[in-house]
C-alpha positions as CSV (number, residue, x, y, z in Angstrom):
1,X,0.1,-0.2,-0.1
2,X,1.2,3.2,-0.9
3,X,-1.5,5.4,0.7
4,X,-3.6,6.2,-2.8
5,X,-6.9,5.1,-3.6
6,X,-7.3,2.7,-5.9
7,X,-7.3,3.9,-9.5
8,X,-10.8,2.5,-9.7
9,X,-12.0,4.7,-6.7
10,X,-10.1,7.8,-7.6
11,X,-11.6,7.7,-11.0
12,X,-15.3,6.7,-10.3
13,X,-18.1,9.0,-10.9
14,X,-19.4,11.5,-8.4
15,X,-22.6,12.3,-9.7
16,X,-25.2,10.3,-11.2
17,X,-25.0,12.2,-14.5
18,X,-21.1,10.9,-14.3
19,X,-22.5,7.5,-13.8
20,X,-24.7,7.7,-16.6
21,X,-22.2,8.9,-19.1
22,X,-19.6,6.1,-17.7
23,X,-22.2,3.6,-18.3
24,X,-23.2,5.5,-22.1
25,X,-19.4,5.5,-22.7
26,X,-18.8,1.7,-22.2
27,X,-21.3,1.1,-25.0
28,X,-19.6,3.7,-27.4
29,X,-18.1,1.5,-30.0
30,X,-14.3,2.9,-30.5
31,X,-13.0,4.2,-33.6
32,X,-10.0,2.0,-34.8
33,X,-7.7,2.7,-37.7
34,X,-4.5,4.9,-38.3
35,X,-5.2,8.4,-37.0
36,X,-5.4,10.9,-39.6
37,X,-4.6,8.1,-41.9
38,X,-1.1,7.4,-41.2
39,X,0.9,5.5,-38.6
40,X,0.0,1.9,-37.1
41,X,-3.4,0.9,-36.7
42,X,-5.2,1.2,-32.7
43,X,-7.8,2.8,-31.0
44,X,-7.8,6.9,-31.5
45,X,-11.3,7.8,-30.2
46,X,-14.5,7.1,-29.7
47,X,-17.6,7.4,-31.8
48,X,-19.2,10.6,-30.1
49,X,-21.9,10.2,-32.9
50,X,-23.3,7.1,-31.7
51,X,-22.4,8.1,-28.3
52,X,-25.0,11.3,-27.9
53,X,-27.4,9.2,-30.2
54,X,-27.3,6.6,-27.0
55,X,-27.7,9.2,-24.3
56,X,-30.4,10.6,-25.9
57,X,-32.4,7.7,-26.5
58,X,-31.8,7.0,-22.1
59,X,-33.0,10.7,-21.6
60,X,-29.6,12.0,-21.0
61,X,-29.5,15.9,-21.3
62,X,-26.9,15.9,-24.7
63,X,-24.8,19.0,-23.7
64,X,-23.8,17.1,-20.6
65,X,-23.4,13.9,-22.3
66,X,-21.1,15.6,-24.7
67,X,-19.1,17.3,-22.3
68,X,-18.7,14.0,-20.1
69,X,-18.2,11.6,-22.7
70,X,-15.2,13.7,-24.3
71,X,-13.9,13.9,-21.0
72,X,-14.3,9.7,-20.6
73,X,-12.8,9.5,-24.3
74,X,-9.5,11.7,-23.4
75,X,-8.9,9.8,-20.3
76,X,-9.4,6.3,-22.4
77,X,-7.2,7.3,-25.0
78,X,-4.4,8.7,-22.4
79,X,-4.7,5.2,-20.3
80,X,-4.1,3.6,-24.4
81,X,-1.1,5.6,-25.0
82,X,0.6,5.4,-21.4
83,X,0.1,1.6,-21.6
84,X,1.3,1.3,-25.1
85,X,4.7,3.2,-23.9
């Protein structure tokens, strides 16, 4: 133990909207391929259009969903890049 929170607890959603956005983000298909048309293939994002459609279908405010899902996607990509380096 190093005195830090478990990453799952440290990154857990703190609001109902955050939890709903997280659940939606887990359903969004990843965008796979070379980002910008070059380089090795891999995950380079989430299909935000699909995510917003899912959020609307579940009754979430689209502006809030866009903000939260965008942040979730950025965090996922940062974790993927960190794991690959």
